[in-house]
Structures are given as structure tokens and as C-alpha cells.
C-alpha positions as CSV (number, residue, x, y, z in Angstrom):
1,X,58.5,53.0,87.9
2,X,55.2,51.4,85.3
3,X,53.8,47.8,85.9
4,X,56.1,45.0,84.3
5,X,52.7,44.0,83.1
6,X,52.0,47.3,81.1
7,X,55.9,46.9,79.9
8,X,55.3,43.8,78.9
9,X,51.9,44.7,76.9
10,X,54.6,47.8,75.0
11,X,57.3,45.6,73.8
12,X,57.3,44.4,70.9
13,X,58.2,40.7,71.9
14,X,59.5,38.0,69.0
15,X,57.5,35.6,67.5
16,X,60.0,32.3,69.0
17,X,60.8,32.6,72.3
18,X,63.3,31.7,74.5
19,X,64.2,27.8,74.5
20,X,66.8,25.7,76.4
21,X,68.9,23.8,75.0
22,X,72.3,23.2,76.9
23,X,71.3,23.1,80.7
24,X,75.5,23.4,81.4
25,X,75.6,27.1,79.8
26,X,72.2,28.5,80.2
27,X,73.2,31.8,80.7
28,X,75.2,31.8,77.3
29,X,72.5,30.3,75.8
30,X,70.3,33.4,77.0
31,X,73.0,36.0,75.9
32,X,73.5,35.0,72.9
33,X,69.2,35.1,72.5
34,X,69.3,38.4,73.4
35,X,72.1,40.0,71.4
36,X,70.1,38.7,68.6
37,X,66.0,40.0,70.2
38,X,67.3,43.6,70.4
39,X,64.9,44.6,72.9
40,X,67.1,45.2,75.8
41,X,69.8,48.0,76.0
42,X,72.1,49.5,77.3
43,X,73.0,53.3,77.7
44,X,76.3,53.7,79.8
45,X,75.4,49.9,80.9
46,X,72.0,50.7,82.2
47,X,69.1,49.0,80.9
48,X,67.0,50.1,78.7
49,X,63.7,48.1,77.1
50,X,62.6,48.6,73.2
51,X,59.3,49.7,73.3
52,X,57.3,50.4,70.9
53,X,57.2,54.5,72.2
54,X,60.4,54.4,73.3
55,X,64.0,53.3,75.5
56,X,63.1,52.6,78.8
57,X,64.9,52.6,81.7
58,X,64.6,49.5,84.4
59,X,66.9,51.0,87.2
60,X,65.2,47.2,89.2
61,X,67.1,44.8,88.9
62,X,63.9,42.6,89.7
63,X,61.6,43.5,87.4
64,X,64.1,43.2,85.0
65,X,65.0,39.5,85.7
66,X,61.0,39.4,86.0
67,X,60.8,40.9,82.3
68,X,63.2,39.0,81.1
69,X,61.7,35.7,82.0
70,X,58.7,36.7,80.1
71,X,61.2,35.9,77.1
72,X,60.8,32.3,78.2
73,X,58.7,29.7,76.3
74,X,56.0,29.1,79.6
75,X,57.6,25.1,79.4
76,X,61.3,26.6,80.2
77,X,60.8,29.6,82.4
78,X,59.9,28.3,86.0
79,X,62.7,26.2,86.0
80,X,65.5,28.3,84.6
81,X,67.8,29.9,87.6
82,X,67.4,33.7,88.4
83,X,71.6,34.2,88.4
84,X,71.4,32.7,84.9
85,X,69.4,35.9,83.6
86,X,71.0,38.1,85.9
87,X,74.5,36.4,84.0
88,X,73.1,36.2,81.5
89,X,72.7,40.2,81.2
90,X,75.6,40.7,83.0
91,X,77.2,39.1,80.0
92,X,75.5,41.5,77.3
93,X,75.8,44.8,78.5
94,X,79.3,45.8,76.8
95,X,77.4,44.5,73.4
96,X,78.4,46.9,71.3
97,X,75.2,45.6,69.6
98,X,73.1,46.4,72.6
99,X,74.5,50.4,73.6
100,X,73.2,53.4,72.8
101,X,73.7,56.3,73.5
102,X,70.7,59.1,73.9
103,X,73.0,62.6,74.3
104,X,73.9,61.8,70.1
105,X,70.1,62.2,69.8
106,X,69.3,64.9,72.1
107,X,70.3,68.2,69.3
108,X,68.3,66.9,67.0
109,X,65.3,65.9,69.3
110,X,64.8,69.2,70.8
111,X,62.1,70.8,69.0
112,X,59.9,66.9,69.6
113,X,57.8,66.0,72.4
114,X,57.4,62.6,72.8
115,X,53.6,62.0,74.6
116,X,51.3,59.3,74.7
117,X,49.7,59.8,71.4
118,X,52.3,61.0,69.3
119,X,54.9,63.0,68.7
120,X,54.7,67.0,69.3
121,X,56.4,68.9,66.8
122,X,57.2,72.2,68.5
123,X,58.3,74.2,65.0
124,X,55.4,72.3,63.1
125,X,53.0,72.8,65.6
126,X,51.3,69.7,64.8
127,X,51.5,66.1,66.1
128,X,53.8,63.5,63.7
129,X,53.2,59.6,64.4
130,X,55.4,57.9,67.2
131,X,59.1,56.5,65.8
132,X,61.7,54.7,67.4
133,X,64.7,56.6,65.5
134,X,64.0,59.3,67.1
135,X,65.4,57.7,70.3
136,X,64.0,58.8,73.0
137,X,64.6,57.6,76.3
138,X,61.0,59.6,77.5
139,X,57.2,58.5,76.9
140,X,55.3,61.3,78.6
141,X,51.3,60.7,80.2
142,X,49.4,63.1,78.2
143,X,47.9,63.1,74.9
144,X,47.8,66.0,72.7
145,X,44.7,67.2,71.7
146,X,43.8,69.6,69.0
147,X,42.9,73.6,69.8
148,X,39.4,72.9,69.3
149,X,38.8,69.9,71.6
150,X,40.2,71.3,74.4
151,X,38.2,71.9,77.8
152,X,39.7,74.2,80.0
153,X,37.3,75.8,82.4
154,X,38.8,74.6,85.4
155,X,41.5,75.9,84.6
156,X,40.7,78.9,83.4
157,X,38.6,79.7,86.6
158,X,42.3,78.4,88.0
159,X,44.2,80.9,86.7
160,X,42.3,83.1,87.3
161,X,41.6,82.1,91.6
162,X,44.6,82.1,92.3
163,X,47.3,82.5,90.0
164,X,46.1,85.5,88.6
165,X,45.5,86.4,85.6
166,X,48.6,88.9,85.2
167,X,50.7,85.6,85.5
168,X,48.5,83.2,82.7
169,X,51.3,84.5,79.9
170,X,54.1,83.3,82.6
171,X,51.9,80.0,84.1
172,X,51.4,78.8,80.1
173,X,55.4,79.2,79.3
174,X,56.6,77.7,82.4
175,X,53.9,74.4,82.3
176,X,55.3,74.3,78.3
177,X,58.9,74.8,79.2
178,X,59.0,71.7,82.1
179,X,56.7,68.9,79.4
180,X,59.9,70.6,76.6
181,X,63.8,69.3,76.0
182,X,65.0,73.0,76.2
183,X,68.0,73.6,78.0
184,X,69.6,76.6,76.7
185,X,66.6,78.6,79.0
186,X,69.0,78.2,82.1
187,X,66.3,78.7,84.5
188,X,65.2,77.0,87.6
189,X,61.3,78.4,88.5
190,X,60.0,78.9,91.7
191,X,55.9,79.9,92.1
192,X,56.3,81.4,95.7
193,X,53.0,83.1,97.1
194,X,50.5,82.8,100.7
195,X,50.1,79.2,101.9
196,X,46.9,77.2,100.4
197,X,46.9,79.6,97.2
198,X,47.4,76.3,94.4
199,X,50.9,76.8,94.4
200,X,50.9,73.0,94.8
201,X,48.9,72.1,91.5
202,X,51.0,73.8,89.6
203,X,53.4,71.6,90.8
204,X,50.9,68.1,90.6
205,X,49.4,69.4,87.1
206,X,53.0,68.9,85.7
207,X,53.8,65.8,86.6
208,X,49.9,64.1,85.9
209,X,51.1,65.7,82.6
210,X,54.4,64.4,82.4
211,X,54.2,60.9,84.1
212,X,55.8,59.7,87.9
213,X,58.6,57.4,86.6
214,X,60.2,60.6,84.6
215,X,60.1,63.3,88.2
216,X,62.6,63.7,91.0
217,X,61.5,65.6,94.6
218,X,63.9,66.5,95.6
219,X,64.2,69.5,97.8
220,X,64.8,72.4,96.6
221,X,68.2,73.1,98.2
222,X,69.1,70.1,98.6
223,X,69.1,69.8,94.3
224,X,73.2,70.6,93.2
225,X,74.4,67.3,95.7
226,X,75.9,64.5,95.0
227,X,72.6,61.9,95.9
228,X,70.5,64.4,94.1
229,X,72.8,65.0,90.6
230,X,73.7,61.3,90.7
231,X,69.2,60.8,90.8
232,X,69.2,62.5,87.8
233,X,70.1,59.2,85.0
234,X,67.4,57.1,83.7
235,X,65.7,59.8,81.4
236,X,64.8,62.0,84.7
237,X,62.8,65.0,83.3
238,X,61.6,67.2,86.0
239,X,62.9,68.0,89.8
240,X,59.2,68.9,91.7
241,X,60.5,70.7,94.6
242,X,57.5,71.0,97.0
243,X,58.9,73.8,100.0
244,X,57.2,75.1,102.4
245,X,60.6,77.2,103.5
246,X,63.2,76.1,101.4
247,X,66.9,75.9,103.6
248,X,69.9,78.0,102.6
249,X,71.2,76.6,99.5
250,X,74.5,75.0,100.4
251,X,75.9,72.9,96.7
252,X,76.2,76.6,95.1
253,X,77.6,75.5,92.8
254,X,76.3,71.9,92.2
255,X,73.1,74.3,92.1
256,X,74.1,76.4,89.0
257,X,75.9,73.2,87.2
258,X,72.3,71.6,87.2
259,X,70.0,73.6,86.2
260,X,72.6,74.7,83.4
261,X,72.7,71.4,82.7
262,X,76.6,71.3,82.3
263,X,78.2,67.9,83.4
264,X,78.6,66.8,87.0
265,X,80.0,64.6,89.5
266,X,76.9,62.9,91.6
267,X,77.8,59.7,93.7
268,X,74.3,57.8,95.5
269,X,75.1,56.0,98.9
270,X,77.8,53.9,99.0
271,X,77.8,53.4,94.9
272,X,81.1,55.6,93.2
273,X,80.7,58.1,92.1
274,X,79.1,58.7,88.6
275,X,79.3,61.4,85.3
276,X,75.9,62.2,84.4
277,X,74.3,65.8,82.8
278,X,71.6,66.3,83.9
279,X,68.5,66.9,81.7
280,X,66.0,67.7,83.9
281,X,63.9,70.8,84.7
282,X,63.7,72.5,88.4
283,X,60.2,73.5,89.7
284,X,59.7,74.6,93.2
285,X,56.2,75.9,94.6
286,X,57.2,78.5,98.3
287,X,56.6,80.6,100.6
288,X,59.5,82.6,101.1
289,X,62.5,83.2,98.3
290,X,65.0,80.7,98.9
291,X,68.3,81.8,100.5
292,X,71.7,81.0,99.7
293,X,75.2,80.4,101.9
294,X,77.2,82.8,99.5
295,X,74.4,84.4,97.4
296,X,75.6,85.5,94.1
297,X,74.6,87.4,90.7
298,X,74.7,84.1,89.0
299,X,73.0,81.8,91.8
300,X,70.0,84.6,91.6
301,X,70.2,84.6,87.3
302,X,69.3,81.2,87.6
303,X,66.0,82.2,89.2
304,X,62.5,83.2,87.1
305,X,60.3,83.3,90.0
306,X,56.4,83.7,89.6
307,X,55.0,85.9,92.7
308,X,51.1,84.1,92.9
309,X,48.2,86.3,94.4
310,X,46.9,84.2,95.9
311,X,43.5,81.5,96.3
312,X,40.3,83.1,96.0
313,X,37.9,81.2,95.3
314,X,35.2,79.1,97.3
315,X,36.8,75.9,98.8
316,X,36.1,72.5,96.5
317,X,37.4,69.8,97.8
318,X,37.0,68.0,94.1
319,X,38.9,70.8,92.7
320,X,41.8,68.7,92.2
321,X,40.0,66.1,90.3
322,X,37.7,68.6,88.2
323,X,41.7,70.1,87.8
324,X,44.0,66.8,86.5
325,X,40.8,65.7,83.6
326,X,42.2,69.2,81.6
327,X,45.4,67.9,82.1
328,X,45.8,66.5,78.7
329,X,44.3,69.6,77.8
330,X,46.1,72.1,80.0
331,X,49.6,70.5,78.2
332,X,48.4,70.0,74.9
333,X,48.3,74.1,75.3
334,X,51.1,74.7,77.2
335,X,53.9,73.0,73.7
336,X,51.9,75.1,72.1
337,X,52.9,78.5,72.8
338,X,56.7,76.7,73.0
339,X,57.1,78.1,69.5
340,X,56.5,81.7,70.6
341,X,58.8,80.8,73.8
342,X,61.2,80.2,71.7
343,X,61.5,82.8,69.1
344,X,61.0,85.0,71.9
345,X,64.2,83.8,73.2
346,X,62.9,82.2,76.0
347,X,60.9,85.5,77.7
348,X,58.5,84.2,80.2
349,X,56.8,86.7,80.1
350,X,56.8,87.8,83.7
351,X,54.7,90.1,85.5
352,X,55.3,93.4,87.2
353,X,54.8,91.7,90.7
354,X,57.1,89.1,89.6
355,X,59.3,91.0,88.5
356,X,60.1,93.5,91.5
357,X,60.8,90.3,93.3
358,X,63.9,89.3,92.4
359,X,64.7,92.8,91.4
360,X,64.4,93.5,95.3
361,X,66.3,90.8,95.7
362,X,69.7,91.6,93.2
363,X,69.4,95.0,94.8
364,X,69.5,92.7,98.2
365,X,73.5,91.3,97.2
366,X,74.1,95.1,96.0
367,X,73.8,97.6,98.6
368,X,76.0,99.4,98.7
369,X,76.9,99.4,95.7
370,X,72.6,101.2,95.6
371,X,73.8,103.2,98.2
372,X,76.6,105.1,96.3
373,X,74.6,105.3,93.0
374,X,71.8,107.6,94.9
375,X,73.7,109.6,97.7
376,X,76.6,109.6,96.0
377,X,78.7,111.1,92.3
378,X,82.8,110.9,91.7
379,X,84.2,113.8,92.1
380,X,87.6,114.7,92.4
381,X,87.4,117.0,94.9
382,X,84.9,115.8,97.3
383,X,85.9,113.6,100.0
384,X,84.3,111.9,103.0
385,X,85.6,110.2,106.1
386,X,84.2,106.1,106.7
387,X,82.6,106.2,109.4
388,X,80.8,108.8,108.4
389,X,80.4,107.3,105.0
390,X,79.3,104.3,106.5
391,X,76.8,105.7,109.5
392,X,75.3,107.0,106.3
393,X,75.1,103.9,104.5
394,X,73.2,101.6,107.8
395,X,70.2,104.7,107.5
396,X,70.2,104.3,104.2
397,X,69.7,100.4,104.9
398,X,67.3,101.2,107.8
399,X,65.0,103.0,105.4
400,X,65.1,100.9,102.6
401,X,64.2,98.0,105.0
402,X,68.0,96.2,104.0
403,X,70.7,94.1,105.5
404,X,74.1,95.9,105.7
405,X,77.3,94.1,104.7
406,X,80.0,94.6,107.4
407,X,82.5,98.0,107.2
408,X,85.3,96.5,105.7
409,X,83.7,94.6,102.7
410,X,81.8,97.7,102.2
411,X,85.0,99.9,102.4
412,X,86.3,97.0,99.3
413,X,83.2,98.3,97.2
414,X,84.4,101.8,97.8
415,X,87.5,100.8,97.1
416,X,86.8,99.5,93.5
417,X,83.6,101.6,93.0
418,X,85.6,104.1,90.8
419,X,89.5,104.2,90.0
420,X,89.7,107.6,91.2
421,X,88.6,106.6,94.8
422,X,91.3,107.4,96.7
423,X,91.6,105.6,100.8
424,X,93.3,107.9,102.5
425,X,93.7,110.9,105.1
426,X,91.2,113.0,104.5
427,X,91.1,115.8,106.3
428,X,88.5,116.1,109.4
429,X,88.6,119.9,111.4
430,X,91.8,121.4,112.9
431,X,93.2,117.6,112.0
432,X,92.6,113.7,109.7
433,X,91.3,111.3,109.7
434,X,90.9,108.0,107.9
435,X,88.4,108.7,104.9
436,X,87.9,108.6,100.9
437,X,89.2,111.0,97.8
438,X,86.7,111.3,95.1
439,X,83.2,111.2,96.2
440,X,81.1,114.1,96.8
441,X,77.4,114.4,97.9
442,X,74.6,114.1,95.4
443,X,72.7,117.2,95.8
444,X,68.8,117.4,95.8
445,X,68.9,113.8,97.3
446,X,66.4,113.3,99.4
447,X,66.7,110.1,101.1
448,X,70.3,111.3,101.7
449,X,69.7,115.1,102.5
450,X,68.0,114.8,106.5
451,X,70.4,111.8,107.2
452,X,73.8,114.6,105.6
453,X,72.1,117.4,107.6
454,X,71.9,115.9,111.4
455,X,75.3,114.4,111.0
456,X,76.8,118.0,109.7
457,X,74.9,119.5,112.2
458,X,75.4,117.0,114.9
459,X,78.8,118.7,116.2
460,X,80.7,115.1,115.2
461,X,83.2,116.1,113.6
462,X,84.6,112.2,112.3
463,X,81.7,111.7,111.4
464,X,81.2,115.1,109.1
465,X,80.7,114.3,104.7
466,X,82.3,117.3,103.4
467,X,83.4,118.9,100.0
468,X,86.9,120.2,99.4
469,X,86.9,124.1,100.5
470,X,89.9,126.3,100.9
471,X,88.9,125.3,104.6
472,X,91.1,122.8,104.6
473,X,93.8,122.7,107.6
474,X,97.1,123.7,106.2
475,X,98.6,121.0,107.8
476,X,100.4,117.9,105.2
477,X,97.9,114.9,105.6
478,X,99.2,112.1,106.1
């Protein structure tokens, strides 16, 4: 939380500070005073101070009491009991005159960013004066700098030597996105690359621009847990995960919900459940791709992956200091791209390498479907034994460095891949075995031909993949 003295300096303190008149019920008089001066407000019973630039969340009770005491006349400030101050807060926290609902203003504020020196208008790409009528629950640390006054020398070297020039557009879009209130994107961002590639410096840069009061650092595999969800209250804008290797994501439902900014229940230890609509962007840096307990397309669709090239420059112990000195210029450059980012339907402009990485992960979810599409075509006259088909699939996975799925799941996928496929006994020499009617091996498929020839010439009739001919056995299929 900000320094208490810094917060007090930003409060428009009333000209007349509170004086003790009725010593028998100080809490009652102080409650009426707080209602009258309208400096302390509540959103779902959570206390916010009205500052010159925004409404600031005060999660710490002791800090809140200390701030309220500054509204008390110096002659009475140290004679009032702390319990009386606590009681006055309890009495006014449900007062209708002091209620504010930030969700009511969220849609109107999505195209604005509250920064240290004003309010940035995304559509007009210009800075406006601060105005508390916007009802922002945050104020970022960086100041917007006009284009001609920006210094970006260290940043450009950082992109060239670490991130890769092919990722420059993506990086600006990510930084701009992290500084915005856009909740339609429904994506978490992961920078993936080798160790010592300065990935974490991107997250440090974002944290410097936003300010520590609006940042959480929950591990990426825990962002959907109840404790993490509850921690996103109070104007939190971004969660930065610095994980060398991301653990297995177990809370699949919560993971998808928080990234999609959907209402979800959270709970801190020893606290009651609370409903939260997290307006948080999730940015991570890791050496490896995240793993899911129950991977599916919906989970991978929530990810935007940026493959970092790796550090190629000379070691410079002062590099972070040089980079962070440009934070105002970098963040200003990033918010200026948001207008085009929105108009492009949130295109992060990923590099070819980044797209290949996420596509490979998606392909790992659909190895059976990919195998069938590559090696077979649907034909009502074709048939294949189930054992032979699965053995071909195992070999195909080895060739493509994929982990094969189990037999039962594989057979289920084959059955559902086309309505013409029938699972029943198929010809196998003079007998019949379990197999599939409706599949025909494609011709001129190099990835399958060698394996097919090997199986066909092995003498293992049960492994054969055949095409229907007039040489079927005369006995009736079972």
C-alpha cells in the first residue's frame, strides 16, 4: 500500500477538522462527521479514500484508523480512543450516502486509463485532466509522455538483444493491454524462452508502470484458486507470475473464469466466501509451457504465447536501471497502440515462432484426429482392424514426438470421427476381428506408407490395414 503520508497529501482535507464535543459518545459524533465530509467511501463494505485522482482502497485497518485520525483536530487527535475510531467506521460502512459501485462505471471507463499526470483517452490518443467523476479505483504510476519527448534507446536495445525484433509489435500490444481495462480479450499472456533471456524484466517493467498497489504475484498455476480469486479485489489490475517452470494447473474452471473476467467465488483463509468479478490481466514468464490436469481447447484458447529469442547482448549490471528509467516513455508508446489493437479485434501480432508453439500444443490434444486426417479418408467400402489401426497410431505419434492416448479413448474418437464409421467385426484372412468399417488408407502418404507396408508384409494378419475387395471370406461377419 502507498505510504500513509503520501495518501493524506492527496486527500482534500476539510477546512474544519473534527473536534470532540460529546465525550460520552465520540463514535457517534465522528460517524456524523465522516458522513458529512465524504472522504471515506465503501464498495461492498470495503473502504476507499477519495483522493484528488481516484478512490484508493485501504485494506489495512490500522492504516485506515491512522488516516482518519488526521481528520481530527491536533488537540483531540491523541485523546480519542482507537476503539471509538473503529466504531465510527462500523457505523458508517453501510450508510447509503457513502456507497460507491465501481462496476457501474466500468463500461464507461474501459476506453480511458488513469495515469499519474492525467486520464489517457484511448480513442483520441491524448491526455485529459484528472476528473474524479470517472470514479476510477486506481491511478497508475507512470506518466504519459508525448511522442516527440520519449526516450526509448535502452528499450530498443532490449527488444533487439533479448525479446527479438519479430516480437516487437507483440510486446507493445501486451504492455498496452496490461495497462488497459479491456476485458473482452479473455487471454492470459505467457512469455516463454530460455533462462536468462530477460523475460522477467518485461514483468518488472509492467509492475513499474502500474504501481505495486495494483499488482498481485500469484503463481500462474494458482490463479484460479479460491485464495487467489479473493485477492483480486480492491482495484487489482494485473497478476504477474514469475515461474521458472509452471506447475500443473488444477483449478481448470477457476482458471478459465478469472481470465475471462467472469464472476467467481473466492475465499481467503478463515474468511467467508465472497463473489468477485476479477478485472485482472494475467501475465507470466516461464521457461516451459504450462501443464493442465484436464487439458482442452478452451484452456489453450485462453493463452497467448510469445516465444522469446534469448539474450544475445553483453552483460550489463546497470541494464535494469537504464530500462526502468524509460518506463514512462515505454508505457506511453504501449498505450498509443491500443487504438489499433482494439480495431484489429485484439490481434497481438504474434510471430511465426510463437504461433507454431501454441499450435503444437493444440495438436497434442488432438493426436487421434490429426492421425486420421493425415493417414485415412472416409470410405464406406474400406475397413481396418482396431489393433492394426492403433499400432499405426502409436508409430505415427513416435514419428511426430506426441504422447499417444490410451486405446479406449482412441477407439471412441475413431467411432465419433464420422457418422459413416461402424465398429464391428471386419475380415481378417479366413476369420473376423474387431475393427472399423468406413476407413480407407490414403495413398501417397509418406508418413504412413512405410508403416502400412511393414504391417501388411509382417504376416501378422490381426494388424493388417486393408481395403475391401472381392476376396472377403464367405462366412457372415459377426
